[in-house]
C-alpha positions, 0 to 999 in steps of 0.5 A, a space after each residue: 499499499 502506498 504512503 501519502 505524506 500531508 503538507 503538514 507532516 512534511 513540515 514538521 518532519 523537516 524540523 526533526 534532527 537527522 537521527 529522528 529522520 533515520 528513526 522515522 523512516 524506520 518506524 514507517 518501514 516497520 508499520 508498512 511491513 507489519 503494522 503490529 510490530 511491537 516497537 511501533 506501538 500502533 493504536 487508535 487515538 481516542 476522543 475523535 470521530 473522524 472516519 477513517 479513525 485517526 491512528 498513531 504510531 511511535 518513533 521513539 518514546 517521544 515522537 509520534 505519527 498520526 495517520 489515517 488508513 484508507 483502502 488504498 493508501 496511508 495518510 500520515 497527518 502529523 509527526 512530533 511530540 505528544 502534543 500532536 495527539 491533542 489535535 492529530 
């Protein structure tokens, strides 16, 4: 399945360190290969009634990615600290 990055995700990604760029790429690769891989801690973000559901994966203990899963692609919405989970 293809991955689509939102404009906001691209802007937020650019602000990360080069080490976190590597970690992000690895987390996305793991997610695409096996979204139940334990190191990315894939789960639904509670409290939002959007369809499809807004989900999250962990890049590090401090960095999260919010995304939605569509029939033909993954839509990566945001990347950043836990603050993104308030407005994913």
